[in-house]
Biopython code that builds the backbone (N, CA, C, O; Angstrom):
import numpy as np
from Bio.PDB.StructureBuilder import StructureBuilder

atoms = [
    (1, "MET", "N", (27.724, -6.769, -7.110)),
    (1, "MET", "CA", (27.143, -6.737, -8.363)),
    (1, "MET", "C", (25.743, -5.969, -8.211)),
    (1, "MET", "O", (24.954, -6.287, -7.321)),
    (2, "GLU", "N", (25.493, -4.998, -9.076)),
    (2, "GLU", "CA", (24.320, -4.180, -9.010)),
    (2, "GLU", "C", (23.447, -4.504, -10.172)),
    (2, "GLU", "O", (23.941, -4.615, -11.295)),
    (3, "CYS", "N", (22.148, -4.663, -9.953)),
    (3, "CYS", "CA", (21.170, -4.952, -10.959)),
    (3, "CYS", "C", (20.138, -3.876, -11.029)),
    (3, "CYS", "O", (19.904, -3.163, -10.054)),
    (4, "ALA", "N", (19.492, -3.744, -12.219)),
    (4, "ALA", "CA", (18.415, -2.785, -12.310)),
    (4, "ALA", "C", (17.078, -3.603, -12.371)),
    (4, "ALA", "O", (17.043, -4.728, -12.871)),
    (5, "PHE", "N", (16.058, -3.026, -11.874)),
    (5, "PHE", "CA", (14.730, -3.688, -11.867)),
    (5, "PHE", "C", (13.657, -2.595, -12.152)),
    (5, "PHE", "O", (13.562, -1.596, -11.439)),
    (6, "ALA", "N", (12.899, -2.817, -13.167)),
    (6, "ALA", "CA", (11.856, -1.762, -13.568)),
    (6, "ALA", "C", (10.555, -2.278, -13.232)),
    (6, "ALA", "O", (10.212, -3.452, -13.367)),
    (7, "VAL", "N", (9.787, -1.249, -12.747)),
    (7, "VAL", "CA", (8.292, -1.466, -12.419)),
    (7, "VAL", "C", (7.585, -0.239, -13.024)),
    (7, "VAL", "O", (7.756, 0.890, -12.564)),
    (8, "GLY", "N", (6.808, -0.495, -14.042)),
    (8, "GLY", "CA", (6.222, 0.542, -14.746)),
    (8, "GLY", "C", (7.169, 1.592, -15.295)),
    (8, "GLY", "O", (7.930, 1.257, -16.203)),
    (9, "ASN", "N", (7.193, 2.842, -14.824)),
    (9, "ASN", "CA", (8.024, 3.985, -15.207)),
    (9, "ASN", "C", (9.122, 4.027, -14.292)),
    (9, "ASN", "O", (9.955, 4.919, -14.459)),
    (10, "PHE", "N", (9.275, 3.155, -13.286)),
    (10, "PHE", "CA", (10.201, 3.396, -12.181)),
    (10, "PHE", "C", (11.290, 2.289, -12.327)),
    (10, "PHE", "O", (10.986, 1.170, -12.742)),
    (11, "SER", "N", (12.585, 2.629, -11.973)),
    (11, "SER", "CA", (13.643, 1.568, -11.966)),
    (11, "SER", "C", (14.238, 1.699, -10.422)),
    (11, "SER", "O", (14.296, 2.729, -9.749)),
    (12, "PHE", "N", (14.612, 0.523, -10.097)),
    (12, "PHE", "CA", (15.200, 0.385, -8.762)),
    (12, "PHE", "C", (16.451, -0.347, -8.882)),
    (12, "PHE", "O", (16.526, -1.205, -9.762)),
    (13, "ARG", "N", (17.450, -0.127, -8.112)),
    (13, "ARG", "CA", (18.721, -0.806, -8.172)),
    (13, "ARG", "C", (18.811, -1.586, -6.909)),
    (13, "ARG", "O", (18.486, -1.092, -5.829)),
    (14, "TYR", "N", (19.250, -2.802, -7.040)),
    (14, "TYR", "CA", (19.373, -3.743, -5.880)),
    (14, "TYR", "C", (20.836, -4.369, -6.005)),
    (14, "TYR", "O", (21.526, -4.287, -7.022)),
    (15, "GLY", "N", (21.185, -4.967, -4.896)),
    (15, "GLY", "CA", (22.518, -5.685, -4.883)),
    (15, "GLY", "C", (22.472, -6.838, -5.839)),
    (15, "GLY", "O", (22.124, -6.663, -7.006)),
    (16, "ALA", "N", (22.824, -8.039, -5.362)),
    (16, "ALA", "CA", (23.034, -9.190, -6.189)),
    (16, "ALA", "C", (21.819, -9.854, -6.660)),
    (16, "ALA", "O", (21.850, -10.649, -7.600)),
    (17, "GLU", "N", (20.659, -9.521, -5.978)),
    (17, "GLU", "CA", (19.452, -10.060, -6.305)),
    (17, "GLU", "C", (18.400, -9.255, -6.948)),
    (17, "GLU", "O", (18.161, -8.161, -6.437)),
    (18, "ILE", "N", (17.721, -9.625, -8.007)),
    (18, "ILE", "CA", (16.666, -8.883, -8.657)),
    (18, "ILE", "C", (15.355, -9.393, -7.970)),
    (18, "ILE", "O", (15.081, -10.593, -7.972)),
    (19, "LEU", "N", (14.532, -8.432, -7.369)),
    (19, "LEU", "CA", (13.406, -8.820, -6.658)),
    (19, "LEU", "C", (12.181, -8.728, -7.623)),
    (19, "LEU", "O", (11.950, -7.678, -8.222)),
    (20, "SER", "N", (11.452, -9.757, -7.758)),
    (20, "SER", "CA", (10.237, -9.651, -8.725)),
    (20, "SER", "C", (8.914, -9.533, -7.748)),
    (20, "SER", "O", (7.963, -10.305, -7.871)),
    (21, "VAL", "N", (8.952, -8.590, -6.865)),
    (21, "VAL", "CA", (7.887, -8.360, -5.939)),
    (21, "VAL", "C", (6.577, -7.955, -6.609)),
    (21, "VAL", "O", (5.508, -8.204, -6.052)),
    (22, "ARG", "N", (6.630, -7.359, -7.750)),
    (22, "ARG", "CA", (5.472, -6.904, -8.470)),
    (22, "ARG", "C", (4.493, -8.145, -8.725)),
    (22, "ARG", "O", (3.276, -8.031, -8.578)),
    (23, "ARG", "N", (5.081, -9.285, -9.099)),
    (23, "ARG", "CA", (4.266, -10.378, -9.550)),
    (23, "ARG", "C", (4.062, -11.384, -8.376)),
    (23, "ARG", "O", (3.289, -12.332, -8.512)),
    (24, "ARG", "N", (4.705, -11.191, -7.313)),
    (24, "ARG", "CA", (4.614, -12.122, -6.223)),
    (24, "ARG", "C", (3.354, -11.824, -5.241)),
    (24, "ARG", "O", (2.962, -10.681, -5.010)),
    (25, "VAL", "N", (2.783, -12.967, -4.708)),
    (25, "VAL", "CA", (1.776, -12.852, -3.690)),
    (25, "VAL", "C", (2.469, -13.241, -2.352)),
    (25, "VAL", "O", (3.107, -14.289, -2.258)),
    (26, "PHE", "N", (2.333, -12.419, -1.382)),
    (26, "PHE", "CA", (2.928, -12.838, -0.101)),
    (26, "PHE", "C", (1.923, -13.456, 0.800)),
    (26, "PHE", "O", (0.721, -13.209, 0.707)),
    (27, "GLN", "N", (2.429, -14.247, 1.653)),
    (27, "GLN", "CA", (1.482, -14.955, 2.594)),
    (27, "GLN", "C", (1.092, -14.118, 3.823)),
    (27, "GLN", "O", (0.054, -14.348, 4.443)),
    (28, "SER", "N", (1.947, -13.145, 4.157)),
    (28, "SER", "CA", (1.833, -12.405, 5.388)),
    (28, "SER", "C", (0.802, -11.289, 5.116)),
    (28, "SER", "O", (0.577, -10.874, 3.979)),
    (29, "ARG", "N", (0.217, -10.848, 6.175)),
    (29, "ARG", "CA", (-0.762, -9.740, 6.049)),
    (29, "ARG", "C", (-0.040, -8.449, 5.800)),
    (29, "ARG", "O", (-0.546, -7.605, 5.061)),
    (30, "THR", "N", (1.134, -8.252, 6.390)),
    (30, "THR", "CA", (1.899, -7.008, 6.214)),
    (30, "THR", "C", (2.597, -6.964, 4.905)),
    (30, "THR", "O", (3.037, -8.012, 4.432)),
    (31, "PHE", "N", (2.736, -5.813, 4.273)),
    (31, "PHE", "CA", (3.424, -5.601, 3.094)),
    (31, "PHE", "C", (4.941, -5.588, 3.342)),
    (31, "PHE", "O", (5.375, -4.786, 4.169)),
    (32, "PRO", "N", (5.769, -6.397, 2.706)),
    (32, "PRO", "CA", (7.238, -6.278, 2.852)),
    (32, "PRO", "C", (7.790, -4.860, 2.425)),
    (32, "PRO", "O", (7.246, -4.181, 1.555)),
    (33, "ALA", "N", (8.853, -4.500, 3.077)),
    (33, "ALA", "CA", (9.463, -3.183, 2.877)),
    (33, "ALA", "C", (9.575, -2.785, 1.354)),
    (33, "ALA", "O", (9.168, -1.692, 0.959)),
    (34, "THR", "N", (10.121, -3.681, 0.554)),
    (34, "THR", "CA", (10.485, -3.572, -0.747)),
    (34, "THR", "C", (9.082, -3.337, -1.573)),
    (34, "THR", "O", (9.005, -2.484, -2.456)),
    (35, "LEU", "N", (8.040, -4.137, -1.216)),
    (35, "LEU", "CA", (6.745, -3.994, -1.976)),
    (35, "LEU", "C", (6.128, -2.576, -1.578)),
    (35, "LEU", "O", (5.631, -1.834, -2.425)),
    (36, "LYS", "N", (6.194, -2.285, -0.325)),
    (36, "LYS", "CA", (5.761, -0.978, 0.115)),
    (36, "LYS", "C", (6.354, 0.235, -0.638)),
    (36, "LYS", "O", (5.648, 1.130, -1.102)),
    (37, "ARG", "N", (7.678, 0.200, -0.723)),
    (37, "ARG", "CA", (8.424, 1.208, -1.511)),
    (37, "ARG", "C", (8.014, 1.253, -2.948)),
    (37, "ARG", "O", (7.946, 2.342, -3.517)),
    (38, "ILE", "N", (7.742, 0.166, -3.555)),
    (38, "ILE", "CA", (7.340, 0.172, -4.971)),
    (38, "ILE", "C", (5.993, 0.696, -5.146)),
    (38, "ILE", "O", (5.741, 1.409, -6.117)),
    (39, "ILE", "N", (5.025, 0.371, -4.202)),
    (39, "ILE", "CA", (3.646, 0.954, -4.229)),
    (39, "ILE", "C", (3.594, 2.379, -3.904)),
    (39, "ILE", "O", (2.784, 3.111, -4.473)),
    (40, "LEU", "N", (4.516, 2.871, -2.910)),
    (40, "LEU", "CA", (4.586, 4.289, -2.724)),
    (40, "LEU", "C", (5.056, 5.050, -3.972)),
    (40, "LEU", "O", (4.525, 6.110, -4.303)),
    (41, "GLU", "N", (6.103, 4.465, -4.684)),
    (41, "GLU", "CA", (6.654, 5.121, -5.825)),
    (41, "GLU", "C", (5.583, 5.137, -6.904)),
    (41, "GLU", "O", (5.402, 6.174, -7.543)),
    (42, "ARG", "N", (4.892, 4.090, -7.134)),
    (42, "ARG", "CA", (3.736, 3.939, -8.138)),
    (42, "ARG", "C", (2.667, 5.043, -7.873)),
    (42, "ARG", "O", (2.140, 5.649, -8.806)),
    (43, "ASP", "N", (2.384, 5.268, -6.640)),
    (43, "ASP", "CA", (1.358, 6.233, -6.265)),
    (43, "ASP", "C", (1.939, 7.624, -5.955)),
    (43, "ASP", "O", (1.264, 8.451, -5.342)),
    (44, "SER", "N", (3.239, 7.894, -6.396)),
    (44, "SER", "CA", (3.901, 9.162, -6.406)),
    (44, "SER", "C", (3.872, 9.654, -4.935)),
    (44, "SER", "O", (3.807, 10.875, -4.793)),
    (45, "TYR", "N", (3.910, 8.892, -3.830)),
    (45, "TYR", "CA", (4.009, 9.298, -2.504)),
    (45, "TYR", "C", (2.849, 10.209, -2.204)),
    (45, "TYR", "O", (3.055, 11.216, -1.526)),
    (46, "CYS", "N", (1.547, 9.912, -2.693)),
    (46, "CYS", "CA", (0.425, 10.608, -2.416)),
    (46, "CYS", "C", (-0.700, 9.656, -1.930)),
    (46, "CYS", "O", (-0.743, 8.488, -2.318)),
    (47, "CYS", "N", (-1.554, 10.148, -1.127)),
    (47, "CYS", "CA", (-2.685, 9.352, -0.723)),
    (47, "CYS", "C", (-3.666, 9.259, -1.838)),
    (47, "CYS", "O", (-4.058, 10.275, -2.412)),
    (48, "ARG", "N", (-4.085, 8.024, -2.170)),
    (48, "ARG", "CA", (-4.960, 7.698, -3.252)),
    (48, "ARG", "C", (-6.398, 8.239, -2.882)),
    (48, "ARG", "O", (-7.259, 8.261, -3.762)),
    (49, "SER", "N", (-6.668, 8.655, -1.659)),
    (49, "SER", "CA", (-8.009, 9.012, -1.310)),
    (49, "SER", "C", (-8.114, 10.568, -1.256)),
    (49, "SER", "O", (-8.965, 11.157, -1.922)),
    (50, "CYS", "N", (-7.249, 11.206, -0.464)),
    (50, "CYS", "CA", (-7.373, 12.661, -0.359)),
    (50, "CYS", "C", (-6.354, 13.327, -1.209)),
    (50, "CYS", "O", (-6.482, 14.543, -1.353)),
    (51, "GLY", "N", (-5.364, 12.728, -1.794)),
    (51, "GLY", "CA", (-4.284, 13.344, -2.590)),
    (51, "GLY", "C", (-3.243, 14.096, -1.961)),
    (51, "GLY", "O", (-2.480, 14.791, -2.633)),
    (52, "LYS", "N", (-3.153, 13.999, -0.627)),
    (52, "LYS", "CA", (-2.028, 14.749, 0.049)),
    (52, "LYS", "C", (-0.664, 13.983, -0.199)),
    (52, "LYS", "O", (-0.607, 12.753, -0.202)),
    (53, "HIS", "N", (0.337, 14.737, -0.388)),
    (53, "HIS", "CA", (1.687, 14.349, -0.634)),
    (53, "HIS", "C", (2.368, 14.055, 0.672)),
    (53, "HIS", "O", (2.037, 14.629, 1.710)),
    (54, "ARG", "N", (3.330, 13.147, 0.612)),
    (54, "ARG", "CA", (4.197, 12.780, 1.818)),
    (54, "ARG", "C", (4.685, 14.020, 2.473)),
    (54, "ARG", "O", (4.609, 14.077, 3.700)),
    (55, "ASP", "N", (5.202, 15.075, 1.773)),
    (55, "ASP", "CA", (5.782, 16.308, 2.409)),
    (55, "ASP", "C", (4.781, 16.965, 3.234)),
    (55, "ASP", "O", (5.072, 17.342, 4.369)),
    (56, "GLN", "N", (3.491, 17.145, 2.686)),
    (56, "GLN", "CA", (2.451, 17.828, 3.407)),
    (56, "GLN", "C", (2.071, 17.128, 4.632)),
    (56, "GLN", "O", (1.830, 17.768, 5.656)),
    (57, "LEU", "N", (1.996, 15.723, 4.586)),
    (57, "LEU", "CA", (1.762, 14.980, 5.764)),
    (57, "LEU", "C", (2.672, 15.011, 6.854)),
    (57, "LEU", "O", (2.322, 15.035, 8.034)),
    (58, "ILE", "N", (3.978, 15.010, 6.399)),
    (58, "ILE", "CA", (4.999, 15.167, 7.443)),
    (58, "ILE", "C", (4.935, 16.514, 8.136)),
    (58, "ILE", "O", (5.211, 16.590, 9.333)),
    (59, "ALA", "N", (4.582, 17.579, 7.433)),
    (59, "ALA", "CA", (4.398, 18.862, 8.076)),
    (59, "ALA", "C", (3.163, 18.910, 9.025)),
    (59, "ALA", "O", (3.092, 19.699, 9.967)),
    (60, "GLU", "N", (2.208, 18.016, 8.707)),
    (60, "GLU", "CA", (1.037, 17.841, 9.597)),
    (60, "GLU", "C", (1.203, 16.814, 10.608)),
    (60, "GLU", "O", (0.233, 16.439, 11.266)),
    (61, "LYS", "N", (2.411, 16.313, 10.785)),
    (61, "LYS", "CA", (2.731, 15.141, 11.727)),
    (61, "LYS", "C", (1.949, 13.894, 11.496)),
    (61, "LYS", "O", (1.484, 13.230, 12.423)),
    (62, "SER", "N", (1.812, 13.585, 10.202)),
    (62, "SER", "CA", (1.159, 12.313, 9.794)),
    (62, "SER", "C", (2.062, 11.575, 8.924)),
    (62, "SER", "O", (3.249, 11.898, 8.863)),
    (63, "HIS", "N", (1.591, 10.612, 8.250)),
    (63, "HIS", "CA", (2.423, 9.679, 7.326)),
    (63, "HIS", "C", (1.499, 8.938, 6.356)),
    (63, "HIS", "O", (0.271, 8.935, 6.445)),
    (64, "LEU", "N", (2.219, 8.310, 5.421)),
    (64, "LEU", "CA", (1.602, 7.408, 4.467)),
    (64, "LEU", "C", (1.620, 6.067, 4.899)),
    (64, "LEU", "O", (2.532, 5.706, 5.643)),
    (65, "GLU", "N", (0.689, 5.224, 4.516)),
    (65, "GLU", "CA", (0.620, 3.773, 4.848)),
    (65, "GLU", "C", (0.263, 3.057, 3.504)),
    (65, "GLU", "O", (-0.396, 3.616, 2.627)),
    (66, "VAL", "N", (0.729, 1.819, 3.404)),
    (66, "VAL", "CA", (0.301, 1.009, 2.327)),
    (66, "VAL", "C", (-0.814, -0.046, 2.802)),
    (66, "VAL", "O", (-0.499, -0.827, 3.700)),
    (67, "ASP", "N", (-1.846, -0.095, 2.356)),
    (67, "ASP", "CA", (-2.926, -0.888, 2.850)),
    (67, "ASP", "C", (-3.623, -1.694, 1.645)),
    (67, "ASP", "O", (-3.510, -1.335, 0.473)),
    (68, "HIS", "N", (-4.302, -2.740, 2.026)),
    (68, "HIS", "CA", (-4.917, -3.625, 0.989)),
    (68, "HIS", "C", (-6.201, -2.963, 0.362)),
    (68, "HIS", "O", (-7.010, -2.424, 1.117)),
    (69, "ILE", "N", (-6.387, -2.986, -0.849)),
    (69, "ILE", "CA", (-7.601, -2.412, -1.472)),
    (69, "ILE", "C", (-8.780, -3.365, -1.039)),
    (69, "ILE", "O", (-9.787, -2.964, -0.455)),
    (70, "LYS", "N", (-8.536, -4.675, -1.396)),
    (70, "LYS", "CA", (-9.559, -5.572, -0.827)),
    (70, "LYS", "C", (-8.978, -6.148, 0.447)),
    (70, "LYS", "O", (-7.932, -6.797, 0.425)),
    (71, "ALA", "N", (-9.641, -5.915, 1.534)),
    (71, "ALA", "CA", (-9.170, -6.210, 2.935)),
    (71, "ALA", "C", (-8.587, -7.733, 3.112)),
    (71, "ALA", "O", (-9.228, -8.715, 2.738)),
    (72, "TRP", "N", (-7.496, -7.798, 3.630)),
    (72, "TRP", "CA", (-6.857, -9.090, 3.865)),
    (72, "TRP", "C", (-7.886, -10.035, 4.588)),
    (72, "TRP", "O", (-7.943, -11.214, 4.240)),
    (73, "ILE", "N", (-8.635, -9.591, 5.503)),
    (73, "ILE", "CA", (-9.576, -10.372, 6.275)),
    (73, "ILE", "C", (-10.723, -10.938, 5.381)),
    (73, "ILE", "O", (-11.350, -11.963, 5.648)),
    (74, "ASP", "N", (-10.925, -10.124, 4.255)),
    (74, "ASP", "CA", (-11.958, -10.536, 3.326)),
    (74, "ASP", "C", (-11.454, -11.307, 2.115)),
    (74, "ASP", "O", (-12.152, -11.516, 1.122)),
    (75, "GLY", "N", (-10.210, -11.714, 2.260)),
    (75, "GLY", "CA", (-9.636, -12.661, 1.287)),
    (75, "GLY", "C", (-8.597, -11.850, 0.253)),
    (75, "GLY", "O", (-7.994, -12.356, -0.693)),
    (76, "GLY", "N", (-8.556, -10.599, 0.645)),
    (76, "GLY", "CA", (-7.539, -9.885, -0.315)),
    (76, "GLY", "C", (-6.106, -10.308, -0.037)),
    (76, "GLY", "O", (-5.688, -10.628, 1.076)),
    (77, "GLN", "N", (-5.376, -10.277, -1.188)),
    (77, "GLN", "CA", (-4.029, -10.730, -1.198)),
    (77, "GLN", "C", (-3.049, -9.636, -0.880)),
    (77, "GLN", "O", (-3.332, -8.462, -1.123)),
    (78, "THR", "N", (-1.858, -10.004, -0.321)),
    (78, "THR", "CA", (-0.767, -9.004, -0.131)),
    (78, "THR", "C", (0.030, -9.029, -1.413)),
    (78, "THR", "O", (0.928, -9.855, -1.577)),
    (79, "CYS", "N", (-0.304, -8.099, -2.353)),
    (79, "CYS", "CA", (0.430, -8.072, -3.622)),
    (79, "CYS", "C", (0.390, -6.718, -4.139)),
    (79, "CYS", "O", (-0.311, -5.873, -3.582)),
    (80, "TYR", "N", (1.092, -6.445, -5.167)),
    (80, "TYR", "CA", (1.253, -5.168, -5.858)),
    (80, "TYR", "C", (-0.114, -4.678, -6.280)),
    (80, "TYR", "O", (-0.418, -3.518, -6.001)),
    (81, "GLU", "N", (-0.943, -5.434, -6.910)),
    (81, "GLU", "CA", (-2.156, -5.017, -7.457)),
    (81, "GLU", "C", (-3.191, -4.754, -6.405)),
    (81, "GLU", "O", (-4.140, -4.015, -6.665)),
    (82, "ASN", "N", (-3.061, -5.311, -5.248)),
    (82, "ASN", "CA", (-4.072, -4.993, -4.178)),
    (82, "ASN", "C", (-3.502, -4.070, -3.008)),
    (82, "ASN", "O", (-4.012, -4.053, -1.887)),
    (83, "GLY", "N", (-2.546, -3.407, -3.324)),
    (83, "GLY", "CA", (-1.915, -2.386, -2.393)),
    (83, "GLY", "C", (-2.255, -0.975, -2.860)),
    (83, "GLY", "O", (-2.314, -0.668, -4.051)),
    (84, "GLU", "N", (-2.470, -0.152, -1.866)),
    (84, "GLU", "CA", (-2.724, 1.263, -2.236)),
    (84, "GLU", "C", (-2.050, 2.127, -1.128)),
    (84, "GLU", "O", (-1.892, 1.705, 0.017)),
    (85, "THR", "N", (-1.679, 3.315, -1.527)),
    (85, "THR", "CA", (-1.118, 4.313, -0.559)),
    (85, "THR", "C", (-2.191, 5.232, 0.055)),
    (85, "THR", "O", (-2.955, 5.889, -0.652)),
    (86, "LEU", "N", (-2.216, 5.249, 1.341)),
    (86, "LEU", "CA", (-3.312, 5.993, 1.961)),
    (86, "LEU", "C", (-2.613, 6.826, 3.097)),
    (86, "LEU", "O", (-1.624, 6.362, 3.665)),
    (87, "CYS", "N", (-3.129, 8.057, 3.428)),
    (87, "CYS", "CA", (-2.548, 8.701, 4.537)),
    (87, "CYS", "C", (-3.117, 7.959, 5.773)),
    (87, "CYS", "O", (-4.041, 7.154, 5.655)),
    (88, "ARG", "N", (-2.555, 8.245, 6.930)),
    (88, "ARG", "CA", (-3.049, 7.474, 8.117)),
    (88, "ARG", "C", (-4.519, 7.893, 8.413)),
    (88, "ARG", "O", (-5.254, 7.029, 8.890)),
    (89, "GLU", "N", (-4.995, 9.087, 8.185)),
    (89, "GLU", "CA", (-6.301, 9.488, 8.518)),
    (89, "GLU", "C", (-7.301, 8.862, 7.642)),
    (89, "GLU", "O", (-8.372, 8.458, 8.096)),
    (90, "CYS", "N", (-6.950, 8.759, 6.265)),
    (90, "CYS", "CA", (-7.835, 8.127, 5.287)),
    (90, "CYS", "C", (-7.910, 6.572, 5.573)),
    (90, "CYS", "O", (-8.987, 5.984, 5.474)),
    (91, "ASN", "N", (-6.863, 5.984, 5.893)),
    (91, "ASN", "CA", (-6.726, 4.559, 6.144)),
    (91, "ASN", "C", (-7.697, 4.182, 7.366)),
    (91, "ASN", "O", (-8.472, 3.226, 7.338)),
    (92, "ILE", "N", (-7.553, 5.016, 8.378)),
    (92, "ILE", "CA", (-8.448, 4.820, 9.568)),
    (92, "ILE", "C", (-9.945, 4.942, 9.222)),
    (92, "ILE", "O", (-10.785, 4.112, 9.570)),
    (93, "ALA", "N", (-10.216, 6.120, 8.461)),
    (93, "ALA", "CA", (-11.690, 6.226, 8.034)),
    (93, "ALA", "C", (-12.088, 5.125, 7.190)),
    (93, "ALA", "O", (-13.225, 4.675, 7.327)),
    (94, "LYS", "N", (-11.302, 4.632, 6.335)),
    (94, "LYS", "CA", (-11.665, 3.378, 5.477)),
    (94, "LYS", "C", (-11.951, 2.213, 6.316)),
    (94, "LYS", "O", (-12.902, 1.486, 6.027)),
    (95, "HIS", "N", (-11.187, 1.968, 7.359)),
    (95, "HIS", "CA", (-11.514, 0.803, 8.182)),
    (95, "HIS", "C", (-12.648, 0.941, 9.120)),
    (95, "HIS", "O", (-13.289, -0.054, 9.460)),
    (96, "HIS", "N", (-12.952, 2.231, 9.593)),
    (96, "HIS", "CA", (-14.077, 2.548, 10.397)),
    (96, "HIS", "C", (-15.336, 2.300, 9.537)),
    (96, "HIS", "O", (-16.301, 1.660, 9.954)),
    (97, "SER", "N", (-15.265, 2.807, 8.407)),
    (97, "SER", "CA", (-16.584, 2.641, 7.526)),
    (97, "SER", "C", (-16.817, 1.234, 7.104)),
    (97, "SER", "O", (-17.962, 0.793, 7.003)),
    (98, "LYS", "N", (-15.706, 0.483, 6.840)),
    (98, "LYS", "CA", (-15.886, -1.012, 6.621)),
    (98, "LYS", "C", (-16.471, -1.667, 7.849)),
    (98, "LYS", "O", (-17.400, -2.462, 7.707)),
    (99, "ASP", "N", (-15.997, -1.391, 9.026)),
    (99, "ASP", "CA", (-16.544, -2.027, 10.304)),
    (99, "ASP", "C", (-18.015, -1.670, 10.420)),
    (99, "ASP", "O", (-18.854, -2.532, 10.686)),
    (100, "TYR", "N", (-18.315, -0.429, 10.226)),
    (100, "TYR", "CA", (-19.661, 0.044, 10.284)),
    (100, "TYR", "C", (-20.592, -0.791, 9.407)),
    (100, "TYR", "O", (-21.597, -1.326, 9.876)),
    (101, "LEU", "N", (-20.244, -0.891, 8.145)),
    (101, "LEU", "CA", (-20.928, -1.636, 7.118)),
    (101, "LEU", "C", (-21.130, -3.157, 7.568)),
    (101, "LEU", "O", (-22.221, -3.719, 7.478)),
    (102, "ARG", "N", (-20.000, -3.755, 8.052)),
    (102, "ARG", "CA", (-20.100, -5.186, 8.650)),
    (102, "ARG", "C", (-21.221, -5.155, 9.741)),
    (102, "ARG", "O", (-22.136, -5.975, 9.666)),
    (103, "LYS", "N", (-21.184, -4.310, 10.670)),
    (103, "LYS", "CA", (-22.073, -4.347, 11.761)),
    (103, "LYS", "C", (-23.530, -4.176, 11.222)),
    (103, "LYS", "O", (-24.439, -4.864, 11.685)),
    (104, "MET", "N", (-23.729, -3.315, 10.307)),
    (104, "MET", "CA", (-25.150, -3.094, 9.799)),
    (104, "MET", "C", (-25.595, -4.281, 9.097)),
    (104, "MET", "O", (-26.759, -4.669, 9.201)),
    (105, "LYS", "N", (-24.728, -4.880, 8.383)),
    (105, "LYS", "CA", (-25.091, -6.068, 7.596)),
    (105, "LYS", "C", (-25.499, -7.350, 8.651)),
    (105, "LYS", "O", (-26.446, -8.117, 8.480)),
    (106, "ALA", "N", (-24.651, -7.372, 9.645)),
    (106, "ALA", "CA", (-24.952, -8.437, 10.751)),
    (106, "ALA", "C", (-26.346, -8.153, 11.385)),
    (106, "ALA", "O", (-27.036, -9.104, 11.752)),
    (107, "LEU", "N", (-26.768, -6.896, 11.518)),
    (107, "LEU", "CA", (-27.943, -6.536, 12.173)),
    (107, "LEU", "C", (-29.155, -6.774, 11.310)),
    (107, "LEU", "O", (-30.249, -6.941, 11.850)),
    (108, "SER", "N", (-29.029, -6.798, 10.047)),
    (108, "SER", "CA", (-30.109, -6.951, 9.056)),
    (108, "SER", "C", (-30.384, -8.391, 8.844)),
    (108, "SER", "O", (-31.256, -8.742, 8.050)),
]
sb = StructureBuilder()
sb.init_structure("model")
sb.init_model(0)
sb.init_chain("A")
sb.init_seg("    ")
for serial, (resi, resn, name, xyz) in enumerate(atoms, 1):
    if name == "N":
        sb.init_residue(resn, " ", resi, " ")
    sb.init_atom(name, np.array(xyz, "f"), 0.0, 1.0, " ", f" {name:<3s}", serial, name[0])
structure = sb.get_structure()
C-alpha cells in the first residue's frame, strides 16, 4: 500500500505508514533520515548560509548537513522547525563562532 504525505509544497510517498515527522520532536540529537530529507527538500538542497546548491558542493568535494538552528546543547529540539540545511564549511564556521562566544562569555 502506498500513501502520499505532504509537507508544504512537497509530497513524499511512503509504504504502508504515513510519517508525521514534521510535527514530531525527536529525543535524539541526530536528525532521523526522513526528517533530514524533508528539511533538505524544504531548503531546496541549498545551504541557508552561503546559498550553495548540492550539485556545486559535490563538485567542490563537500556536502550538505542538517543542523539545529538553536543548538541541541542549548536546549534546541530535534524537529522540523529547528532544523536547517548548511554546507559542511558553514556548519563548521557556525560551531566555531558559537564556541568562541561561549569562551568569551565565560572569561567576562
